[in-house]
N, C-alpha and C positions, 0 to 999 in steps of 0.2 A: 354203496355197490349193491349188487343183484342178491349176492350172497345176505348181506344185512338186511335188505328188503325182505327176502324171504324169510329169515330167522323173525323179523319182527312180525310179519304177518301170521307166522306159526305161532308167535306167543300170543298175538292179540285172538287167535282161532281158539286156543285153549282155554281163554278166559271167556270165550263166546260160549263155549259150550256149558258152562254153568248157568243154569236157569237164573239165578239171581242176579249175575252179571249182565244180563242181554238189555233189560232196559237201561242200565247205567250207558253201557258202552253206546248204544245206540243214540244217545243224546250228549254223547261226547262230543264237544266241536272239533273239527277236521278229522273224525276218525272216519266216517263215511267218504269224503274227500281222498284221503290216504288209500282206502280199499278200493274206490274205484281207479284211482292211478296206478296201482300195482295190478289191478285186473285188466286194465285198458293196454298194457305194455304188450306189445308184441312176443310170444313165447318163442322166442330165439335160441334157447337153449335150456337145459333143463332146470338152471336155477330160475330162470324168468319164467317156466310152467310152474315150478314149485310155488313161486308167489303168485301167480295166477290163481292156482289151485286155491292155496291157503286163503287167498282174499276174497274169493266167489264162495268159498265155504263158509268163510267168517260172514258174508251177507246173507247166505243160507239161514245160519244160526240167529242172527239179528232179527231175522224175518219171521221165524215161527211165533213169538208171541204177538196176540192179535193187537195190541197197544202200540207195537213196532211198525206196524205193516206200513200204515200210511206215510209214517215218517221215513221209512226206507225207499218206499216207491216214488214218493214226491220230492227226494233227493237229487237235485239236478245230475245226470250223468248215470244215475245207477241202472234205470231199466236199459237204457243205450249199451250199458258195457255190458250187461248179461245178454244181450242179443247179440254183440259183436264176439263173446267168448264162446256162445253157442256156434254162432257163423263159421268160426276160426278153427275150434278144438272138436277134437274127436274122442277123447278120454275123459277122466274123471273130472275136469273144470268145465266140461259141456254137461256133463249129468247133473253137478250141483248148480250150474247157471240155469237149467230148466226146472230143476227142483225150487230154487228160489222164485222163479216166475210164478210156478204154481203155486207156490204158498202165498205169494203177494196178491194173487189174484183170487184167492177165497175171500178176501174182503173187497165188497162191492164198490167200496169208494174209490179202489185203485184200478177197477176195469176200464174205465173210460180214458184216463191216462195211458193204459198199458195198449188198449187198441189204437192209439195217435202215435205209437213208436215206429218210427220206419223200420222196416225191415223183420218185425217180430213175426206175424203171420208167415213171411216167407221161411223162416230159421224153424218154425214150429212145425210148418208144414213138411218140410225137410226131414224132420226126426220122425214124423211118421211114414215117411217112405223109407226112410234107413230103417226102422224098424220091419217093416213088410219085408224089405228086401233080405234081413237077416233071418226071416223064418218067422215071425210074429210080432204084433204089435206088443209093446210094453217091455220090449227086450232091451231097450234102450233107452229108458228113462225113470223118471220118478214114481212110485204108485202110493197110493193109500187118500185118504181123506181127511177129513179136520178132527 
């Protein structure tokens, strides 16, 4: 059920918030597939939105260590999923997905693959317009360097 999926994503998110768990989780067979699957589902109700937000937040956490970034970005469906969430969501999931993309883009080896993702430049451009419409760039997205 969606409630169980959301709870599972929440548990994994808590584990992924611990620095020492990030390398192991990133390399756990099937985990990235499960996170992509949970985030890909349409957020039709609060349980689905919770699962999506928790899954995307976990992808962000797993993208933070430099050694994980190539693994995450090259995993089938991750980049497309993040673009989908940015395009569909307006809340925390969108913010976390854009933060994950920004984090993954810090690794030069990911940039070519990211540029080839259909819709990426369109959704990111849309975020910039939303930020300007709301009264200032940066009001709607991640900040910071490495």
